[in-house]
PDB file of N, CA, C and O in Angstrom:
ATOM      1  N   MET A   1      -2.090 -21.748   2.312  1.00  0.00           N
ATOM      2  CA  MET A   1      -1.197 -22.691   2.969  1.00  0.00           C
ATOM      3  C   MET A   1       0.254 -22.297   2.678  1.00  0.00           C
ATOM      4  O   MET A   1       0.609 -22.039   1.528  1.00  0.00           O
ATOM      5  N   VAL A   2       1.070 -22.250   3.695  1.00  0.00           N
ATOM      6  CA  VAL A   2       2.479 -21.903   3.555  1.00  0.00           C
ATOM      7  C   VAL A   2       3.285 -23.188   3.524  1.00  0.00           C
ATOM      8  O   VAL A   2       3.166 -24.030   4.414  1.00  0.00           O
ATOM      9  N   GLU A   3       4.112 -23.331   2.486  1.00  0.00           N
ATOM     10  CA  GLU A   3       4.970 -24.502   2.368  1.00  0.00           C
ATOM     11  C   GLU A   3       6.191 -24.338   3.252  1.00  0.00           C
ATOM     12  O   GLU A   3       6.553 -23.216   3.605  1.00  0.00           O
ATOM     13  N   ASP A   4       6.838 -25.452   3.617  1.00  0.00           N
ATOM     14  CA  ASP A   4       8.044 -25.394   4.437  1.00  0.00           C
ATOM     15  C   ASP A   4       9.068 -24.465   3.799  1.00  0.00           C
ATOM     16  O   ASP A   4       9.378 -24.592   2.614  1.00  0.00           O
ATOM     17  N   GLY A   5       9.592 -23.529   4.591  1.00  0.00           N
ATOM     18  CA  GLY A   5      10.608 -22.618   4.098  1.00  0.00           C
ATOM     19  C   GLY A   5      10.059 -21.393   3.387  1.00  0.00           C
ATOM     20  O   GLY A   5      10.799 -20.442   3.135  1.00  0.00           O
ATOM     21  N   ASP A   6       8.764 -21.400   3.057  1.00  0.00           N
ATOM     22  CA  ASP A   6       8.163 -20.245   2.397  1.00  0.00           C
ATOM     23  C   ASP A   6       7.685 -19.241   3.451  1.00  0.00           C
ATOM     24  O   ASP A   6       7.158 -19.619   4.497  1.00  0.00           O
ATOM     25  N   ILE A   7       7.875 -17.994   3.159  1.00  0.00           N
ATOM     26  CA  ILE A   7       7.424 -16.943   4.067  1.00  0.00           C
ATOM     27  C   ILE A   7       6.006 -16.513   3.714  1.00  0.00           C
ATOM     28  O   ILE A   7       5.215 -16.174   4.595  1.00  0.00           O
ATOM     29  N   LEU A   8       5.689 -16.529   2.422  1.00  0.00           N
ATOM     30  CA  LEU A   8       4.379 -16.086   1.962  1.00  0.00           C
ATOM     31  C   LEU A   8       3.511 -17.278   1.573  1.00  0.00           C
ATOM     32  O   LEU A   8       3.986 -18.266   1.012  1.00  0.00           O
ATOM     33  N   SER A   9       2.235 -17.156   1.885  1.00  0.00           N
ATOM     34  CA  SER A   9       1.276 -18.175   1.468  1.00  0.00           C
ATOM     35  C   SER A   9       1.056 -18.057  -0.036  1.00  0.00           C
ATOM     36  O   SER A   9       1.490 -17.087  -0.658  1.00  0.00           O
ATOM     37  N   CYS A  10       0.387 -19.038  -0.611  1.00  0.00           N
ATOM     38  CA  CYS A  10       0.059 -18.983  -2.044  1.00  0.00           C
ATOM     39  C   CYS A  10      -0.800 -17.756  -2.346  1.00  0.00           C
ATOM     40  O   CYS A  10      -0.610 -17.101  -3.371  1.00  0.00           O
ATOM     41  N   GLN A  11      -1.750 -17.443  -1.449  1.00  0.00           N
ATOM     42  CA  GLN A  11      -2.604 -16.264  -1.649  1.00  0.00           C
ATOM     43  C   GLN A  11      -1.780 -14.982  -1.622  1.00  0.00           C
ATOM     44  O   GLN A  11      -2.011 -14.082  -2.430  1.00  0.00           O
ATOM     45  N   ALA A  12      -0.832 -14.888  -0.712  1.00  0.00           N
ATOM     46  CA  ALA A  12       0.015 -13.696  -0.629  1.00  0.00           C
ATOM     47  C   ALA A  12       0.862 -13.553  -1.893  1.00  0.00           C
ATOM     48  O   ALA A  12       1.047 -12.447  -2.401  1.00  0.00           O
ATOM     49  N   LYS A  13       1.371 -14.670  -2.394  1.00  0.00           N
ATOM     50  CA  LYS A  13       2.159 -14.632  -3.629  1.00  0.00           C
ATOM     51  C   LYS A  13       1.299 -14.192  -4.813  1.00  0.00           C
ATOM     52  O   LYS A  13       1.754 -13.434  -5.669  1.00  0.00           O
ATOM     53  N   GLU A  14       0.061 -14.668  -4.859  1.00  0.00           N
ATOM     54  CA  GLU A  14      -0.859 -14.251  -5.925  1.00  0.00           C
ATOM     55  C   GLU A  14      -1.132 -12.756  -5.826  1.00  0.00           C
ATOM     56  O   GLU A  14      -1.155 -12.065  -6.845  1.00  0.00           O
ATOM     57  N   TYR A  15      -1.339 -12.245  -4.610  1.00  0.00           N
ATOM     58  CA  TYR A  15      -1.564 -10.809  -4.435  1.00  0.00           C
ATOM     59  C   TYR A  15      -0.341 -10.033  -4.905  1.00  0.00           C
ATOM     60  O   TYR A  15      -0.472  -9.062  -5.650  1.00  0.00           O
ATOM     61  N   PHE A  16       0.842 -10.452  -4.479  1.00  0.00           N
ATOM     62  CA  PHE A  16       2.081  -9.779  -4.868  1.00  0.00           C
ATOM     63  C   PHE A  16       2.215  -9.729  -6.387  1.00  0.00           C
ATOM     64  O   PHE A  16       2.636  -8.711  -6.937  1.00  0.00           O
ATOM     65  N   ASP A  17       1.866 -10.807  -7.061  1.00  0.00           N
ATOM     66  CA  ASP A  17       1.958 -10.856  -8.523  1.00  0.00           C
ATOM     67  C   ASP A  17       0.964  -9.927  -9.207  1.00  0.00           C
ATOM     68  O   ASP A  17       1.185  -9.531 -10.352  1.00  0.00           O
ATOM     69  N   ARG A  18      -0.139  -9.565  -8.522  1.00  0.00           N
ATOM     70  CA  ARG A  18      -1.150  -8.663  -9.100  1.00  0.00           C
ATOM     71  C   ARG A  18      -0.759  -7.197  -8.999  1.00  0.00           C
ATOM     72  O   ARG A  18      -1.361  -6.352  -9.661  1.00  0.00           O
ATOM     73  N   ILE A  19       0.244  -6.883  -8.178  1.00  0.00           N
ATOM     74  CA  ILE A  19       0.641  -5.494  -7.992  1.00  0.00           C
ATOM     75  C   ILE A  19       1.310  -5.002  -9.273  1.00  0.00           C
ATOM     76  O   ILE A  19       2.317  -5.555  -9.715  1.00  0.00           O
ATOM     77  N   SER A  20       0.738  -3.963  -9.854  1.00  0.00           N
ATOM     78  CA  SER A  20       1.277  -3.401 -11.090  1.00  0.00           C
ATOM     79  C   SER A  20       0.763  -1.978 -11.264  1.00  0.00           C
ATOM     80  O   SER A  20      -0.076  -1.511 -10.494  1.00  0.00           O
ATOM     81  N   LYS A  21       1.267  -1.307 -12.265  1.00  0.00           N
ATOM     82  CA  LYS A  21       0.806   0.055 -12.536  1.00  0.00           C
ATOM     83  C   LYS A  21      -0.622   0.073 -13.062  1.00  0.00           C
ATOM     84  O   LYS A  21      -1.239   1.137 -13.119  1.00  0.00           O
ATOM     85  N   ASN A  22      -1.155  -1.071 -13.446  1.00  0.00           N
ATOM     86  CA  ASN A  22      -2.509  -1.143 -13.993  1.00  0.00           C
ATOM     87  C   ASN A  22      -3.557  -1.632 -12.991  1.00  0.00           C
ATOM     88  O   ASN A  22      -4.700  -1.882 -13.374  1.00  0.00           O
ATOM     89  N   MET A  23      -3.187  -1.773 -11.712  1.00  0.00           N
ATOM     90  CA  MET A  23      -4.145  -2.280 -10.733  1.00  0.00           C
ATOM     91  C   MET A  23      -5.192  -1.223 -10.404  1.00  0.00           C
ATOM     92  O   MET A  23      -4.990  -0.032 -10.637  1.00  0.00           O
ATOM     93  N   ASP A  24      -6.308  -1.681  -9.860  1.00  0.00           N
ATOM     94  CA  ASP A  24      -7.382  -0.743  -9.553  1.00  0.00           C
ATOM     95  C   ASP A  24      -7.051   0.069  -8.300  1.00  0.00           C
ATOM     96  O   ASP A  24      -6.085  -0.222  -7.595  1.00  0.00           O
ATOM     97  N   GLU A  25      -7.861   1.081  -8.037  1.00  0.00           N
ATOM     98  CA  GLU A  25      -7.592   2.017  -6.951  1.00  0.00           C
ATOM     99  C   GLU A  25      -7.570   1.337  -5.585  1.00  0.00           C
ATOM    100  O   GLU A  25      -6.736   1.669  -4.744  1.00  0.00           O
ATOM    101  N   ALA A  26      -8.471   0.396  -5.359  1.00  0.00           N
ATOM    102  CA  ALA A  26      -8.517  -0.295  -4.065  1.00  0.00           C
ATOM    103  C   ALA A  26      -7.238  -1.095  -3.837  1.00  0.00           C
ATOM    104  O   ALA A  26      -6.672  -1.055  -2.745  1.00  0.00           O
ATOM    105  N   ASP A  27      -6.777  -1.820  -4.857  1.00  0.00           N
ATOM    106  CA  ASP A  27      -5.523  -2.577  -4.729  1.00  0.00           C
ATOM    107  C   ASP A  27      -4.339  -1.636  -4.549  1.00  0.00           C
ATOM    108  O   ASP A  27      -3.412  -1.944  -3.800  1.00  0.00           O
ATOM    109  N   THR A  28      -4.360  -0.505  -5.221  1.00  0.00           N
ATOM    110  CA  THR A  28      -3.278   0.468  -5.090  1.00  0.00           C
ATOM    111  C   THR A  28      -3.181   0.973  -3.658  1.00  0.00           C
ATOM    112  O   THR A  28      -2.089   1.051  -3.095  1.00  0.00           O
ATOM    113  N   ALA A  29      -4.310   1.313  -3.073  1.00  0.00           N
ATOM    114  CA  ALA A  29      -4.317   1.833  -1.707  1.00  0.00           C
ATOM    115  C   ALA A  29      -3.861   0.780  -0.706  1.00  0.00           C
ATOM    116  O   ALA A  29      -3.196   1.111   0.277  1.00  0.00           O
ATOM    117  N   PHE A  30      -4.203  -0.468  -0.938  1.00  0.00           N
ATOM    118  CA  PHE A  30      -3.873  -1.543  -0.009  1.00  0.00           C
ATOM    119  C   PHE A  30      -2.461  -2.095  -0.232  1.00  0.00           C
ATOM    120  O   PHE A  30      -1.923  -2.776   0.640  1.00  0.00           O
ATOM    121  N   ALA A  31      -1.857  -1.808  -1.389  1.00  0.00           N
ATOM    122  CA  ALA A  31      -0.568  -2.389  -1.756  1.00  0.00           C
ATOM    123  C   ALA A  31       0.548  -2.017  -0.789  1.00  0.00           C
ATOM    124  O   ALA A  31       1.371  -2.869  -0.455  1.00  0.00           O
ATOM    125  N   LEU A  32       0.600  -0.784  -0.335  1.00  0.00           N
ATOM    126  CA  LEU A  32       1.667  -0.375   0.575  1.00  0.00           C
ATOM    127  C   LEU A  32       1.572  -1.137   1.891  1.00  0.00           C
ATOM    128  O   LEU A  32       2.588  -1.539   2.457  1.00  0.00           O
ATOM    129  N   HIS A  33       0.352  -1.333   2.373  1.00  0.00           N
ATOM    130  CA  HIS A  33       0.147  -2.117   3.594  1.00  0.00           C
ATOM    131  C   HIS A  33       0.651  -3.542   3.398  1.00  0.00           C
ATOM    132  O   HIS A  33       1.385  -4.065   4.237  1.00  0.00           O
ATOM    133  N   MET A  34       0.259  -4.168   2.297  1.00  0.00           N
ATOM    134  CA  MET A  34       0.648  -5.555   2.047  1.00  0.00           C
ATOM    135  C   MET A  34       2.157  -5.680   1.814  1.00  0.00           C
ATOM    136  O   MET A  34       2.783  -6.613   2.317  1.00  0.00           O
ATOM    137  N   LEU A  35       2.734  -4.761   1.067  1.00  0.00           N
ATOM    138  CA  LEU A  35       4.178  -4.828   0.828  1.00  0.00           C
ATOM    139  C   LEU A  35       4.966  -4.665   2.130  1.00  0.00           C
ATOM    140  O   LEU A  35       5.988  -5.323   2.323  1.00  0.00           O
ATOM    141  N   SER A  36       4.494  -3.791   3.019  1.00  0.00           N
ATOM    142  CA  SER A  36       5.177  -3.651   4.306  1.00  0.00           C
ATOM    143  C   SER A  36       5.003  -4.919   5.144  1.00  0.00           C
ATOM    144  O   SER A  36       5.913  -5.312   5.874  1.00  0.00           O
ATOM    145  N   GLU A  37       3.840  -5.556   5.039  1.00  0.00           N
ATOM    146  CA  GLU A  37       3.624  -6.832   5.721  1.00  0.00           C
ATOM    147  C   GLU A  37       4.580  -7.905   5.184  1.00  0.00           C
ATOM    148  O   GLU A  37       5.167  -8.658   5.960  1.00  0.00           O
ATOM    149  N   PHE A  38       4.734  -7.972   3.866  1.00  0.00           N
ATOM    150  CA  PHE A  38       5.648  -8.939   3.257  1.00  0.00           C
ATOM    151  C   PHE A  38       7.094  -8.685   3.716  1.00  0.00           C
ATOM    152  O   PHE A  38       7.816  -9.628   4.040  1.00  0.00           O
ATOM    153  N   LEU A  39       7.510  -7.423   3.741  1.00  0.00           N
ATOM    154  CA  LEU A  39       8.861  -7.086   4.192  1.00  0.00           C
ATOM    155  C   LEU A  39       9.076  -7.485   5.650  1.00  0.00           C
ATOM    156  O   LEU A  39      10.128  -8.009   6.016  1.00  0.00           O
ATOM    157  N   SER A  40       8.064  -7.227   6.470  1.00  0.00           N
ATOM    158  CA  SER A  40       8.148  -7.581   7.879  1.00  0.00           C
ATOM    159  C   SER A  40       8.312  -9.082   8.060  1.00  0.00           C
ATOM    160  O   SER A  40       9.124  -9.528   8.870  1.00  0.00           O
ATOM    161  N   ARG A  41       7.545  -9.859   7.310  1.00  0.00           N
ATOM    162  CA  ARG A  41       7.674 -11.320   7.395  1.00  0.00           C
ATOM    163  C   ARG A  41       9.055 -11.782   6.928  1.00  0.00           C
ATOM    164  O   ARG A  41       9.674 -12.639   7.559  1.00  0.00           O
ATOM    165  N   TYR A  42       9.526 -11.216   5.832  1.00  0.00           N
ATOM    166  CA  TYR A  42      10.800 -11.639   5.257  1.00  0.00           C
ATOM    167  C   TYR A  42      11.968 -11.350   6.201  1.00  0.00           C
ATOM    168  O   TYR A  42      12.825 -12.204   6.426  1.00  0.00           O
ATOM    169  N   HIS A  43      11.988 -10.127   6.751  1.00  0.00           N
ATOM    170  CA  HIS A  43      13.105  -9.710   7.597  1.00  0.00           C
ATOM    171  C   HIS A  43      12.870  -9.991   9.072  1.00  0.00           C
ATOM    172  O   HIS A  43      13.777  -9.840   9.890  1.00  0.00           O
ATOM    173  N   ASN A  44      11.653 -10.400   9.411  1.00  0.00           N
ATOM    174  CA  ASN A  44      11.277 -10.670  10.797  1.00  0.00           C
ATOM    175  C   ASN A  44      11.534  -9.453  11.688  1.00  0.00           C
ATOM    176  O   ASN A  44      12.019  -9.570  12.814  1.00  0.00           O
ATOM    177  N   LYS A  45      11.190  -8.280  11.146  1.00  0.00           N
ATOM    178  CA  LYS A  45      11.335  -7.015  11.862  1.00  0.00           C
ATOM    179  C   LYS A  45      10.154  -6.126  11.517  1.00  0.00           C
ATOM    180  O   LYS A  45       9.496  -6.311  10.494  1.00  0.00           O
ATOM    181  N   LYS A  46       9.894  -5.151  12.393  1.00  0.00           N
ATOM    182  CA  LYS A  46       8.862  -4.173  12.086  1.00  0.00           C
ATOM    183  C   LYS A  46       9.338  -3.275  10.952  1.00  0.00           C
ATOM    184  O   LYS A  46      10.533  -3.025  10.799  1.00  0.00           O
ATOM    185  N   VAL A  47       8.389  -2.795  10.164  1.00  0.00           N
ATOM    186  CA  VAL A  47       8.692  -1.941   9.020  1.00  0.00           C
ATOM    187  C   VAL A  47       8.366  -0.494   9.387  1.00  0.00           C
ATOM    188  O   VAL A  47       7.353  -0.212  10.027  1.00  0.00           O
ATOM    189  N   ILE A  48       9.229   0.395   8.976  1.00  0.00           N
ATOM    190  CA  ILE A  48       9.000   1.828   9.156  1.00  0.00           C
ATOM    191  C   ILE A  48       8.693   2.419   7.793  1.00  0.00           C
ATOM    192  O   ILE A  48       9.457   2.241   6.845  1.00  0.00           O
ATOM    193  N   ILE A  49       7.578   3.122   7.696  1.00  0.00           N
ATOM    194  CA  ILE A  49       7.195   3.783   6.452  1.00  0.00           C
ATOM    195  C   ILE A  49       7.443   5.276   6.626  1.00  0.00           C
ATOM    196  O   ILE A  49       6.851   5.921   7.491  1.00  0.00           O
ATOM    197  N   LEU A  50       8.316   5.806   5.803  1.00  0.00           N
ATOM    198  CA  LEU A  50       8.600   7.240   5.812  1.00  0.00           C
ATOM    199  C   LEU A  50       7.831   7.875   4.665  1.00  0.00           C
ATOM    200  O   LEU A  50       7.971   7.465   3.513  1.00  0.00           O
ATOM    201  N   LEU A  51       7.035   8.854   4.976  1.00  0.00           N
ATOM    202  CA  LEU A  51       6.189   9.485   3.980  1.00  0.00           C
ATOM    203  C   LEU A  51       6.609  10.942   3.824  1.00  0.00           C
ATOM    204  O   LEU A  51       6.588  11.712   4.784  1.00  0.00           O
ATOM    205  N   ASP A  52       6.987  11.306   2.612  1.00  0.00           N
ATOM    206  CA  ASP A  52       7.454  12.661   2.348  1.00  0.00           C
ATOM    207  C   ASP A  52       6.890  13.123   1.014  1.00  0.00           C
ATOM    208  O   ASP A  52       6.694  12.320   0.102  1.00  0.00           O
ATOM    209  N   GLU A  53       6.636  14.398   0.907  1.00  0.00           N
ATOM    210  CA  GLU A  53       6.241  15.027  -0.359  1.00  0.00           C
ATOM    211  C   GLU A  53       4.865  14.626  -0.885  1.00  0.00           C
ATOM    212  O   GLU A  53       4.614  14.760  -2.082  1.00  0.00           O
ATOM    213  N   TYR A  54       3.969  14.139  -0.029  1.00  0.00           N
ATOM    214  CA  TYR A  54       2.629  13.861  -0.529  1.00  0.00           C
ATOM    215  C   TYR A  54       1.840  15.143  -0.741  1.00  0.00           C
ATOM    216  O   TYR A  54       0.793  15.126  -1.387  1.00  0.00           O
ATOM    217  N   ASP A  55       2.332  16.253  -0.203  1.00  0.00           N
ATOM    218  CA  ASP A  55       1.634  17.521  -0.360  1.00  0.00           C
ATOM    219  C   ASP A  55       1.712  18.057  -1.793  1.00  0.00           C
ATOM    220  O   ASP A  55       0.821  18.789  -2.223  1.00  0.00           O
ATOM    221  N   THR A  56       2.763  17.702  -2.535  1.00  0.00           N
ATOM    222  CA  THR A  56       2.897  18.175  -3.913  1.00  0.00           C
ATOM    223  C   THR A  56       1.775  17.655  -4.807  1.00  0.00           C
ATOM    224  O   THR A  56       1.145  18.459  -5.495  1.00  0.00           O
ATOM    225  N   PRO A  57       1.491  16.348  -4.833  1.00  0.00           N
ATOM    226  CA  PRO A  57       0.358  15.903  -5.649  1.00  0.00           C
ATOM    227  C   PRO A  57      -0.975  16.463  -5.162  1.00  0.00           C
ATOM    228  O   PRO A  57      -1.890  16.672  -5.960  1.00  0.00           O
ATOM    229  N   MET A  58      -1.090  16.709  -3.854  1.00  0.00           N
ATOM    230  CA  MET A  58      -2.334  17.300  -3.337  1.00  0.00           C
ATOM    231  C   MET A  58      -2.493  18.736  -3.866  1.00  0.00           C
ATOM    232  O   MET A  58      -3.592  19.146  -4.239  1.00  0.00           O
ATOM    233  N   GLN A  59      -1.399  19.485  -3.893  1.00  0.00           N
ATOM    234  CA  GLN A  59      -1.431  20.843  -4.425  1.00  0.00           C
ATOM    235  C   GLN A  59      -1.812  20.827  -5.907  1.00  0.00           C
ATOM    236  O   GLN A  59      -2.642  21.623  -6.346  1.00  0.00           O
ATOM    237  N   GLU A  60      -1.213  19.931  -6.664  1.00  0.00           N
ATOM    238  CA  GLU A  60      -1.532  19.812  -8.093  1.00  0.00           C
ATOM    239  C   GLU A  60      -3.003  19.436  -8.296  1.00  0.00           C
ATOM    240  O   GLU A  60      -3.660  19.937  -9.208  1.00  0.00           O
ATOM    241  N   ALA A  61      -3.499  18.566  -7.452  1.00  0.00           N
ATOM    242  CA  ALA A  61      -4.911  18.177  -7.543  1.00  0.00           C
ATOM    243  C   ALA A  61      -5.813  19.378  -7.284  1.00  0.00           C
ATOM    244  O   ALA A  61      -6.838  19.551  -7.945  1.00  0.00           O
ATOM    245  N   SER A  62      -5.431  20.192  -6.332  1.00  0.00           N
ATOM    246  CA  SER A  62      -6.224  21.384  -6.018  1.00  0.00           C
ATOM    247  C   SER A  62      -6.217  22.369  -7.188  1.00  0.00           C
ATOM    248  O   SER A  62      -7.261  22.894  -7.575  1.00  0.00           O
ATOM    249  N   VAL A  63      -5.045  22.610  -7.737  1.00  0.00           N
ATOM    250  CA  VAL A  63      -4.895  23.561  -8.836  1.00  0.00           C
ATOM    251  C   VAL A  63      -5.607  23.083 -10.097  1.00  0.00           C
ATOM    252  O   VAL A  63      -6.160  23.891 -10.843  1.00  0.00           O
ATOM    253  N   ASN A  64      -5.596  21.775 -10.337  1.00  0.00           N
ATOM    254  CA  ASN A  64      -6.130  21.233 -11.582  1.00  0.00           C
ATOM    255  C   ASN A  64      -7.539  20.656 -11.477  1.00  0.00           C
ATOM    256  O   ASN A  64      -8.007  19.986 -12.398  1.00  0.00           O
ATOM    257  N   GLY A  65      -8.205  20.913 -10.372  1.00  0.00           N
ATOM    258  CA  GLY A  65      -9.622  20.596 -10.277  1.00  0.00           C
ATOM    259  C   GLY A  65      -9.999  19.159  -9.949  1.00  0.00           C
ATOM    260  O   GLY A  65     -11.128  18.749 -10.219  1.00  0.00           O
ATOM    261  N   PHE A  66      -9.085  18.383  -9.375  1.00  0.00           N
ATOM    262  CA  PHE A  66      -9.487  17.035  -8.977  1.00  0.00           C
ATOM    263  C   PHE A  66      -9.115  16.753  -7.515  1.00  0.00           C
ATOM    264  O   PHE A  66      -8.667  15.664  -7.157  1.00  0.00           O
ATOM    265  N   TRP A  67      -9.321  17.788  -6.690  1.00  0.00           N
ATOM    266  CA  TRP A  67      -9.039  17.686  -5.263  1.00  0.00           C
ATOM    267  C   TRP A  67      -9.819  16.556  -4.595  1.00  0.00           C
ATOM    268  O   TRP A  67      -9.237  15.756  -3.862  1.00  0.00           O
ATOM    269  N   ASP A  68     -11.119  16.482  -4.835  1.00  0.00           N
ATOM    270  CA  ASP A  68     -11.946  15.471  -4.167  1.00  0.00           C
ATOM    271  C   ASP A  68     -11.482  14.053  -4.499  1.00  0.00           C
ATOM    272  O   ASP A  68     -11.433  13.190  -3.622  1.00  0.00           O
ATOM    273  N   LEU A  69     -11.147  13.821  -5.748  1.00  0.00           N
ATOM    274  CA  LEU A  69     -10.669  12.500  -6.168  1.00  0.00           C
ATOM    275  C   LEU A  69      -9.347  12.160  -5.480  1.00  0.00           C
ATOM    276  O   LEU A  69      -9.181  11.057  -4.958  1.00  0.00           O
ATOM    277  N   MET A  70      -8.417  13.099  -5.479  1.00  0.00           N
ATOM    278  CA  MET A  70      -7.102  12.860  -4.878  1.00  0.00           C
ATOM    279  C   MET A  70      -7.214  12.734  -3.355  1.00  0.00           C
ATOM    280  O   MET A  70      -6.588  11.853  -2.764  1.00  0.00           O
ATOM    281  N   ALA A  71      -7.991  13.591  -2.726  1.00  0.00           N
ATOM    282  CA  ALA A  71      -8.155  13.532  -1.273  1.00  0.00           C
ATOM    283  C   ALA A  71      -8.767  12.195  -0.861  1.00  0.00           C
ATOM    284  O   ALA A  71      -8.366  11.611   0.146  1.00  0.00           O
ATOM    285  N   GLY A  72      -9.730  11.714  -1.632  1.00  0.00           N
ATOM    286  CA  GLY A  72     -10.334  10.415  -1.350  1.00  0.00           C
ATOM    287  C   GLY A  72      -9.322   9.287  -1.472  1.00  0.00           C
ATOM    288  O   GLY A  72      -9.284   8.384  -0.636  1.00  0.00           O
ATOM    289  N   PHE A  73      -8.508   9.342  -2.509  1.00  0.00           N
ATOM    290  CA  PHE A  73      -7.497   8.299  -2.694  1.00  0.00           C
ATOM    291  C   PHE A  73      -6.461   8.340  -1.573  1.00  0.00           C
ATOM    292  O   PHE A  73      -6.109   7.296  -1.023  1.00  0.00           O
ATOM    293  N   ILE A  74      -5.971   9.524  -1.228  1.00  0.00           N
ATOM    294  CA  ILE A  74      -4.969   9.649  -0.163  1.00  0.00           C
ATOM    295  C   ILE A  74      -5.547   9.151   1.158  1.00  0.00           C
ATOM    296  O   ILE A  74      -4.858   8.466   1.913  1.00  0.00           O
ATOM    297  N   ARG A  75      -6.794   9.484   1.442  1.00  0.00           N
ATOM    298  CA  ARG A  75      -7.455   9.003   2.661  1.00  0.00           C
ATOM    299  C   ARG A  75      -7.502   7.470   2.663  1.00  0.00           C
ATOM    300  O   ARG A  75      -7.189   6.832   3.668  1.00  0.00           O
ATOM    301  N   GLN A  76      -7.895   6.894   1.529  1.00  0.00           N
ATOM    302  CA  GLN A  76      -7.971   5.441   1.399  1.00  0.00           C
ATOM    303  C   GLN A  76      -6.579   4.813   1.555  1.00  0.00           C
ATOM    304  O   GLN A  76      -6.427   3.782   2.209  1.00  0.00           O
ATOM    305  N   LEU A  77      -5.580   5.438   0.955  1.00  0.00           N
ATOM    306  CA  LEU A  77      -4.202   4.950   1.051  1.00  0.00           C
ATOM    307  C   LEU A  77      -3.714   4.951   2.496  1.00  0.00           C
ATOM    308  O   LEU A  77      -3.164   3.956   2.968  1.00  0.00           O
ATOM    309  N   PHE A  78      -3.915   6.064   3.198  1.00  0.00           N
ATOM    310  CA  PHE A  78      -3.476   6.147   4.588  1.00  0.00           C
ATOM    311  C   PHE A  78      -4.201   5.133   5.458  1.00  0.00           C
ATOM    312  O   PHE A  78      -3.578   4.453   6.273  1.00  0.00           O
ATOM    313  N   ASN A  79      -5.509   5.029   5.290  1.00  0.00           N
ATOM    314  CA  ASN A  79      -6.283   4.077   6.095  1.00  0.00           C
ATOM    315  C   ASN A  79      -5.831   2.649   5.854  1.00  0.00           C
ATOM    316  O   ASN A  79      -5.672   1.884   6.806  1.00  0.00           O
ATOM    317  N   ALA A  80      -5.622   2.277   4.607  1.00  0.00           N
ATOM    318  CA  ALA A  80      -5.209   0.915   4.277  1.00  0.00           C
ATOM    319  C   ALA A  80      -3.779   0.633   4.747  1.00  0.00           C
ATOM    320  O   ALA A  80      -3.485  -0.464   5.223  1.00  0.00           O
ATOM    321  N   THR A  81      -2.899   1.617   4.614  1.00  0.00           N
ATOM    322  CA  THR A  81      -1.501   1.418   4.961  1.00  0.00           C
ATOM    323  C   THR A  81      -1.319   1.168   6.450  1.00  0.00           C
ATOM    324  O   THR A  81      -0.553   0.290   6.848  1.00  0.00           O
ATOM    325  N   TRP A  82      -2.019   1.933   7.266  1.00  0.00           N
ATOM    326  CA  TRP A  82      -1.788   1.839   8.702  1.00  0.00           C
ATOM    327  C   TRP A  82      -2.868   1.046   9.435  1.00  0.00           C
ATOM    328  O   TRP A  82      -2.972   1.150  10.657  1.00  0.00           O
ATOM    329  N   GLN A  83      -3.654   0.274   8.740  1.00  0.00           N
ATOM    330  CA  GLN A  83      -4.638  -0.550   9.433  1.00  0.00           C
ATOM    331  C   GLN A  83      -3.914  -1.621  10.231  1.00  0.00           C
ATOM    332  O   GLN A  83      -2.980  -2.256   9.741  1.00  0.00           O
ATOM    333  N   GLY A  84      -4.341  -1.802  11.417  1.00  0.00           N
ATOM    334  CA  GLY A  84      -3.742  -2.828  12.262  1.00  0.00           C
ATOM    335  C   GLY A  84      -2.387  -2.459  12.843  1.00  0.00           C
ATOM    336  O   GLY A  84      -1.757  -3.287  13.501  1.00  0.00           O
ATOM    337  N   VAL A  85      -1.921  -1.224  12.614  1.00  0.00           N
ATOM    338  CA  VAL A  85      -0.638  -0.791  13.161  1.00  0.00           C
ATOM    339  C   VAL A  85      -0.869  -0.249  14.561  1.00  0.00           C
ATOM    340  O   VAL A  85      -1.831   0.477  14.811  1.00  0.00           O
ATOM    341  N   GLY A  86       0.010  -0.608  15.453  1.00  0.00           N
ATOM    342  CA  GLY A  86      -0.124  -0.047  16.787  1.00  0.00           C
ATOM    343  C   GLY A  86       0.372  -0.938  17.866  1.00  0.00           C
ATOM    344  O   GLY A  86       0.314  -0.577  19.041  1.00  0.00           O
TER     345      GLY A  86
END
């Protein structure tokens, strides 16, 4: 339920408060999507996400033997971030 003058519902505020460096992988992947949604509501404008330099961590993952883990996370991040965009 959204109170008068509030942009975020109680559930959205609870989600925002859970965002931290210690959150699980699923919340991490979905966080960018939710944060862009919150920004859009606050400013009443569409949000543009500029993505640069994601290839560097992918290269490091390849060199250090955790390509599958990183590729899976990046895939999950991209899917969650741009769900419902269009």
